[in-house]
N, C-alpha and C positions, 0 to 999 in steps of 0.2 A: 444654469449650473452655478453654484456658488464658486467664488474666486478664492484664491489664498487669502487676499486681503479681507474679504468678507468673514472668513473663518477666524482669523486672528484678531479681528477688531470687534466682533459681535459681543453684545452685552447680554448675557443670559438671565440676568436678574429679572428682566421684564416677564419671563415665562412664569416664575414663581409668584410674581405680583398678580399677573393675570389669572393664574390658578386660584389664588386666594379670592379674587373678585368673583370668579365663577362659583366657587363654593359658597360665598356670601349670597350670590344670586339664587343658588339652590335653596338656601335657608329662607330667603325672601319669598320664594314661590311656595315653600312649605307653609309659611305663615298665611299666605293668601289662600292656600287650599283649605287650611283649617277655618279661617275666617269666612270663606265662601260657603263651606259646608254648614257652618253654624248660622250665619246671618242671612244668606241668600237661598241656598238650596232648600234648607229646612223650612224656611218661611214660605217659599213659593209653592211647596208641595203640601203644606199643611191644610187640612180640611178640604182636599180636592179629590175628585174621583171622576171616572169616565175616560173616554178616549183621549180627549184634549189634555187631561192631566197626565196621562201616560206619556204622551208625546212630549209634554213640557218636562217631565221628570227625565226622560231620556236625553233631552237636550241639555238639561242642567248637569246631569251626570257626565255627559261628554265634555262639558266645559270644565268640570272639576278634574276629569282625567287629564285634560291638557295641563292643568296646574301640576298634577303628579308627574306627567311626562316631562314637563319643563324641568323639574327637579332631577329626573333621571339623566336628561341631556346635559344639564349644567354640571352635575357631578362627574359624568363621564368625561366632559371636555376638561374639567379641572384635573382629572386623573391623567388624562393624555398629556396635558401641559406639564405636569410634574414629571411624568415618565420621560417626556422629551427633554426636560432640563437635565435629568440624570444621564440620559443617553448622550446628549450633546456635550455635557461636561467631560464625560469619559473620552469621547471621540476627539474633541478639541484639545483635551489634555494630551492625547497621543500625538496630534500634530505638533504641539509645543515641545513634546519630548523628542521628536524626530529633529526638530529645529535645534534643540540644545545638543543633540549628538553631532549635528553637522558642525556647529561651532566648536565642539570638543575636537572635531577632526580638522580644526584650523581652516574652516571655510566660513563664508557668510552666506546669508539668505536675502536675495533681493525681493522687491515688492511683488513679483510674479510667482514667488514661491520656488525659485530656482537656486540651487547650491552654486556658489561662486567661489573659485579658487583665486587667490592672488599670485598670478604667475610671475610677479616680480621676485618672489622668493626663490625662483629657480635661476635668476640671472647669474648668480655666481657660478652656477654649473653649466653655463652655456657651451663651454669648451670641452666639457666631459664627453667621452664617446658614448656614454649612456643617457646623455641629455634628451634625446627623443623618447627613450623609455620613461623618464621622469615626467615628461609632458603628457605622454599617453596615459600614464597611470593617473595623473591628476584629472585629466578630462574624464576618464572612466569613472573616477570617484565622484566627480560632479554630476554625471549622468545617473549613477546609481542612487545618490542622495536625492536628486531631483525627483526621480520616479517614486522614491519612498514618500517624499512630501506629497507628491500628486495623488498617490494611492490613499494617503491618510486624509487628504482633503476630499477625495472622491467618496470615502466612507461617510464623512459628514454630510455631503450632498445626498447620498443615498438615504441616510436617516432623515434628512429634511423632507425628501419626497414622500417617505412613508408617514411622517407626521402630518403632512399636508393632507394626504389622502385620508388618514384616520380622522382628522378633524372635520373634513367634508362629510364623511360618512356618519360620524356621530351627530353632527348638525343637521343631517338630512338634506344636505345641498345636492341637488340633482343637476345632471348635465343639461345643456340647453336643448338637446333633443327630447329628454324626458319631460322637461318643463313645457315644451311646445305640445307634446302629446297630451299631457295633463290638461292643459288649457283647452285644447280641441275637444276634449271629452267632458269639459265642464268641471274639471277637478283642480282648477288653479288654487292658489293660496298656499299657505304654509302651516303645518301642524308641527308640534314638538315631537321629537323622536324618543318614544317611550322604550324603544329597544336598543338605545345607545349603550355601548359598553366602553370602559376606560382602559382598553388594552390595545396598544397600536398593532401588535403582531397578529391579533385575531383578525383585524380588518385587512391586514396584509395578506394573510392566508386565504381569506375569502376572495380577495382580488386575484390572487394566484390561481385559485380554483376556477375563477371565471375564464381566465385565459386557457386553463387546461380543458374546459368544456368546449371551447372553440376548436381546439385541436382534435378532441375526441368525436366532435361532430363532423370531422373531415374538412374543416375550413383552414385557411391560412390566416396568419396575423400580419397586420400592416407594420411598417417600420417602427413607428412610435410605440405601438403596443408590444411589439416584440422586445423593444429596448426596456420597456417598463417591466415586462415579465423577467428579463435578465436581471434587472435591478432588484426585483423582489427576491429572487432566488439568491443572488450574490449577497444581499443585505441580511437575509433572514434564515438561511438554511442551517445556521449553527444555533438557532433559537429553538428550544424544546417545544414551547408553546405553539409557535408557528408550524414547525415540522409535524407535530402530532395532529394539529388541527387540519392541515392540509391533506395529510395521508389518511386520516379518519374519514374526511369528506369524500376522498376518492375510493377507499377500500383497495385491497390487494389486486383484485381483478382489473379495475380501471387504471390503477397505477401501472400494471404491466402493459395494458393496451396503450396507455399514454406514452410510455417510454419507447414502445415500438413505433408509434406514429411519429414521434419526434425524430427518431433515427431515420425513418423513411423520409421525412422533411430534409434532414441533413444530407442524406446520401443519395436521394433520388428525386423528390418532388420540389424542393425549394433550395437548391444547392447554393445559390448565391448568398443565402444567410446561414450556411453550414455552421460557422463558428458560433454563431448566436445560439442555434438550436443545441449544439453540443455542450455549450456552457449552461444552458438551462437544464439539460439532462444531468450534467455534473452537479448542479444545484439540487436537483431532486435526489440524486444519490447521496449527497451530503445531508439533506434533510432526513433520508432513511437512516443513515448512521446516527444522527442526532436523536431521532425519535426512538430508536431501539437501543439507546445506550444504557447499559446496566451499570449501577453504581460501582465505584471503586471500594469494595468492601475492606474493612480494616479489623484487626484483632483488638483485643482488650487494651493493648498498649499503643494503639493507633498505627500499627504496622500493616502495610499492604498485604492482603491475602492473595497469593498467586492463584490464577485461573486454573481450576482442575484440582486444587488441594481440598482436603476434607473441610477445612475452615471456610474456604470459598463456597463449596457446595452446600454446606449447611446455611451459610448466609444467603445464598441465592434462593434456596428453598423458602426461607423465611420472607425474603423480599417478594417472592411471587404471590404471597398472600396479601400484599398491601395494595392500596389504591394506585400507588405510583407504578406498579407493574401491569396494570390492566391493559394499557395500550400494547405493551410488549406481547402479552399473552394472546390478545385478540388479533392483532395484525399478524403474529407468527402463525397462529392457527389458520388464518385466512390465506397466508402465502402457501402453506403446506397443502391446503385444499386445492389451490389453483396451480400448484407446481407442475402438475402433469397435463394440465389443460393445454389445448392447441390455440395458437394465436397467429394472426396474419402479420407478416413482416415482409414487405415486398422486396426489400433489399437482399433478403435471403432467398426468397422464392425465385428471384431473377438473378441469382449469382452467376449462373451459366446456362447454356442452352438446355443441358440435361435437367437442371433443377427447374427451369421455367416450364419444361414439358410436364414435370411431375406436379407442379403447383404446391410445393411443399410448405408446410407450416412449422412454426417453432413451438417449443414447449415453454411453460411458465418459468421453470427454473433457468432455462437458457436466457430468457428475457431479463429475469431478475439479476443473474450474475453479470450479464452485459451491462445493465444499469450500474451495478455496484462497482465494476471496473472503471467507470467514468468519474467516480467521485474523488475527492481530494482529502476527505476526513477519514480518521481511523474508526473502523467498526469495532464494537465490543467483541472480545474473544468469544463470549457466549453466543452472540448472534452469528458470527462466522461459523462456529461449530454447529449451531442448529441448522443453518442453511445447508452446510456440506453434508451433514448427516441426513438431512431431508432429501437431498438429491441422490445420495447413496441408497437410501431406502427405496426411493422411486425406481432406480434402475435394477434393484434386486427383484422388485415386484414386476417390473416391465422391462425385461432384457431388450437392448438395442433401442431404447426409447429415445436416445439422443441422436441416433443415426440420421444423417442428412447427406444429400448430394452436394458436392462442390468443396472448395478449399477456402478456409476462413482464416488462415495464418497471416503473419505480417508479410509473407513473400507475395501474397495474392491480394494485397489491400494494406490496411493498417492494423489488421488483427483485432478489430474492435468487437467482433461478435464472439461470444462464449459458446461455441457449438458444443464443447464439452464442459457443462457447468460444474462438474466435480473438480476437474482440473483448474478451471477458472477460479473457483472459490478458494482452492488451496493456494493459487498464486496470490490472491488478495491476502490470505491468512499469513503468507510468508513474510509480509511486512511487519508482522508482530511475532517476534520469536517466542514470547511466552505463550501466545495462543497456539503456534505451531507445535511447540514442545509438548504442551498438555494434550493436544489433539492426537498426536502420533505416538506419544509414549506408551509402550506396550505394558508398563507397570511392572514392578518387581515379580508379581505373581502371573504376569502374562495374560491378565484379564481383558486387556484392551487389544482387539485384533484389527484395528483400522489400518495399521501400518502393513500388516501381513496381507490383508485384503488388497490394499493398493499396490504393493510391490509384487505380489504373486498371483492372487486370485482374480483380480478384476479384468474384464475384457476391455482393452483399450482401443479396439477397432471401431471407431465411431463414424467412419465415412462409408456411405454407400457407393457402390460401384456398378457399372453396367458393362455387359459384353455384347459385342455385335457379331453375329454370324450371318454374313451376307447383309440383308436388310432387316433381319430379325434381331430385336433387342431383348436381353434377358438380364436378370439381376446377377451381378458378380459377387465375389467374396467381399465381405467387409474389410476395410483397410484401416491402417493407422493414419491419423492426421499428421501432417508434416511438422507440426510442432507438439507432438504427443509428449505428455508427461512434463511439460514446461512448469506448470504450477506445482506438481508433485515435487519435481527436482528442487525448486525454490523453497518449498515448505519443508522438505526433508533436510535441506541445508541449514535452514533457520533452526529447525528442531534439534539437530545434532550438534550445532556450533553455538547456538545462542546469538547469532548474528544475522541482521537483516541483509539478505543478499543484494538488496537495492540501496542500502544505506551507506553511510560513510565508513571508512576503515576504523575499527576500534583501536584504542591506544592501549599498549601494554600487552602482556601475555594473557590470552584468553582463558578464563576460568570456566570449567564446564560442571553443570549440575549432574546429579545421578541420573536425572531423566534425559539429559543430553547424552550421556554415555549409553544409556539403554537404547536410545534410538539409533545411535551409531552402530552398536554391536548387533542389534537386530538387522539393520539394513545390510551391514556387512555379510552376516550369515545368509540372509535370504538371497542376496544378489550374487554372491560368490558361488552359491550352489547352482545358480543358473548357467554358469560357464559361459560359453560363446552365445547362449541365448539371452544373456543379460541385455536389456535395452540400451542401445547406443546413446539414447538421449540422456542417460543418467551418468555417463562417464565423467563429464565436467563436474557434476555435483558430488560425486564420490571422491574426485580429486581434491576438491575444495574441503571436504569433510576430513579426509585423511591428512591433508596439509595442516588444517586447523588443529587436528588432534596429532600434531607432529611427534610429540614425545612418545606416545603409545605406539604409534606407527613405526617409528624408528626403532624402538626397543624390539618390536616383532622382527623387523628386517635385519637388525644388526647382531642378534644373539643366536647363533647357530645351535647353542646348547639348549635353547628354549627354557632357560631357568631364571632368567632375569625378569623381575616384575616392575612395571612402571612405578615411579614415585607418586604420580597422580593419574588417575583414570584407569580404565580396565585393561587387563591383559588380553591381548588379541591372539587369535589363532593364526599361526604362521602360514599355513596352507591357504587360509582365507585371504590373508594379506597378499600372498603371492598371486592368487587367482585375480584379485581385484587389481593388482598392479598390472597384470597381463591385460585386463580389460580396459583399463585407463590408458594403457600404452597404445591401444589401437586408434587413439586420437592424439595427434602430436601436441596439441594445445594442452590437453588434459595431462599428458605425460610431462610436458614442460612445467606445469604447476606443481605436480607432485615431486618432480626431481628438485625443482628450486626450493620447495618447502623442506625437503630432506636435507638440503645443504645448510639450511638454517638449523635444522635439528642436530646435524653433525657438529656445527660450532657450539651450539648450546651444550652438548654433551662434552665436547673438548674443554669447555670452561667450567665444568662441574667439578668443583674441588673435592667433593666426596668420593669421586671415582678414581681408580688407579690410572695413571697416565697411559700405561700400555694397553689398558682395557679400552680406553677411548679411541686409540689409534686403530686397534683391531676391529672395533665396532664400526668405525667409519668405512674401512675397507670392505668389511662384510656387507654393509648396507648397499654400497655402490655395485658390488657383484650381484647382490640379490636383485636390484632394480634392473641391472643389465640382463639378467636371465628373464625377468618378467617381460622386458621389451622384446627380447629375442623370440620368446614364445608367441608374442602377439604378432610379430612381423614375418616370421619364417614362412616360406612357401607363398603361394598365391591363393590360398583358400579363403581369404578374407575379403571384405567388401570395400576396401579403401586402400589408398597408398598415402604415404607421407609426402607432403609438398616439398620439393627440394629448395624452394625459395622461402622456406619458413623463416620468419624474422626473429623468433626466440624472444618475443616481447610479451610480458604479462600485462593484459588489460586490467583497468582499475578494479573491475568486478572481481577478477581472479586475485589481484594483489591483496584485496581486503582480507583474505582468509590466511595470509601468511602472518603469523604472530609477530608482533613488534618487540624486539629485545633491545639490549643496550647497544650504544653506538659502536663500540669495538667489535661486539659479536656480529653486528650487521655488516660491518665493513669486511670482516673475515668471510662471511657467507657470500657477499658480493664478489669477492675474489675467487672463491671456489666456483661460483656460478659462471663467472666470465671465463674461467679455464675450461669448464665444461662446454660452454658455447663454442669456444675455440676448437675444441675437439669435434663438435658437431659440424661446424662450418668447414672444417678441413676435410671431413669425410662424408659430408651429406650427399655427395654424388656417387659414393660407393655403394655397391649392392651388399646386402648382408651375406656373409659367408654361410656355409652349411654348418659351420662349427661355432657355437655360441662363445667359446673360449677365445677363438680368434677375433670375433666381432668385439669382445670385451676389451681387447688390448688397445682399441681406439680410444679408451678412457684415460690414457696415461697423464695428460695434462691436468685433468681433474685430480687424479690421485697424488700427483706431485704438489699441487696447490694445497690439498688437504694436509699433506705431510708438513709443508712449510708453516701453515697456520698451527698445526699441532706443536711444532717445535717452537714457535714463537711463544706459545703459552707454557710449554714444559721444558724449556731449554736447559735449566739447571739440572732437572732429573735426568733428561736424555743424555747430557754430557757425562753422567756418572754411570751410565749403562751403555756399554759398547754396542750391544745389538741395536740400540735405538739412537745412537749418536747422529750428529748432523752429516756425517759421511753417508755411505751407501746404506747404512743400517735401517734407518726409518723408512726408506724407499722400499727395501726388500721386505720389511714387516708389513707395510700396507698393501703391497702387491700380493704377498702370500695370503693375507687376510681376504683381499678381494677375490682371489681365485677360489679360496675356501667358500666364500659367500656365494659365488657363482655356482660352485659344485653342489653346495647344500641346497640351494634353490632348485637346482636341476633334479636333485634327488627327490625333493618334495613333489615337483611336477610329475616325475615318473611314477610316484606312489599313488598319484590321484586317479 
């Protein structure tokens, strides 16, 4: 392996010099071929006939072909050397860039490529109580930069191995085993390689295909070969030529068989090398993403055309008629053809005793989505849409096609197998909010029914069960998977909010497109109408969505007259918002998120200078009463399938927090105060049972109401002091309590009317 010193001291100019020499050599062989044909071959065959002449002519032609092959080989090697120079220049440049960044971070880099911090800089702080933290941070920075340097050097070494292999192949250099075999067969000697090509990645793809063939044949790979296959996929899976060459040589059918066999190796047959096999499968998935990538289409002004827009659709249709799209079309058709085929996957067939007895096989789409989940690259929205549509079409044509025995969620393993490929594909799609939004958008005319199908019409029972009566076994009813709708929930959240549920917290107030709003309104309508039959697995997701659409949700909760229209976003149905608040409240964590989000919305409304101060105070009280009634409806009685945990910590996890919009510092501080007061109420009364009266239950919210009144007064003190009913005395407390009681009663009336 190349060392750091090798990389930073190497002189790349020798590569271009050598490339020029090889090109000159090709020219020399071309001259020799011309001379040989004119002076030797033509003279030797002139005025000759018969068998001897024919043999002589064949020998002379073979010699001339060697001159031609020598040109091909020399030009191919020259091309490989120039390509190597270009690749090494880029990769070594990256190493140097990282080194410059290390120096900019006030560190040095030693001869082993390690970042070194001068800890003498911390000497003046050695008596500071935070001195250990400073030292720890410096060491962590050293380690992080050292890893970046190591990774950059590794990339150069990977490329070096690829260049070496390509040069050997172009030169026709055989392994010692092949040479010994040729000599034993009387085929020793060297001929020029007339099939040499000047593209490193094509040779790399051929080598990767060779390793794939070993696995497809049912054999294992030795350590060095396994490492080389890892390197090939790590170094090339982001290259379009490599990826399309490899997948073309395999075809969809063998690709699905290969990924299944690799998973069997990782989880069953060769577990000591599990990480290596999973990394290879990840590389194949990345190659799939690269090979199927659709261009980023632009309009006449160079602006990105969003997926699903008319401009995009027109551009995509035009692209499909180009040579560049031929792989996408052919491989996509191949995937659809084999998507419902049955494949062996021992790790699924042997998932438990029942499955082993049934000897179950998996379907092509299950293998495909399982492979896609292992990748690290982003798939084109078009490809994600096509795969998901293909799986949905398959299940409509073949009901229960995905049904298997056994559990495949993260509680019973690491959740690696996509037994429900539709849900799995939606989960992958959720990482691209633009793709999720376009896919689930019902459109203004309601022409897209994907969301309705997934929320209402689809059969999500994909688990086969058995029943025993004595010693007799029979099929039981199909059951939900234990992680049902996980992918749908993530995709729905991304589509309604424009936020990747797995990504970082967006900065600032989230803006929503018309399509985001349509997805939200449609989901709220469909799910609220399901009442207590609403899937429990979507509670968290709807809490995230309503929190992110905090303004519209708060307007619906806080306006008993139902006449206020949101400044931005759609006007929501109050009875649907109440029903969804009820369903969300059946999960304490979901309720926590929604309530916290509404505290932020309360503060945002209080700070809205376009609103009358008295209106913002009454709205806050009404919203608290509204939410309290929603929770009471969810928790009253014992007819529900859950209880709240009395030890609930009231902490929003990072994934939840991402959907609370970020406002100004003052507003956020106020929201934190209100939330803290609400938590105080909860902690004080969390051991109490709900009373039979929602109004009595509501009175446990007094700390929160008082905190809201204080925050409101801090913003509107001048106005409040000139209005006796709202002054800092008892007035503002009476007002917000009255509004809360009214909000509670109004919501109770809505619930009774349903």
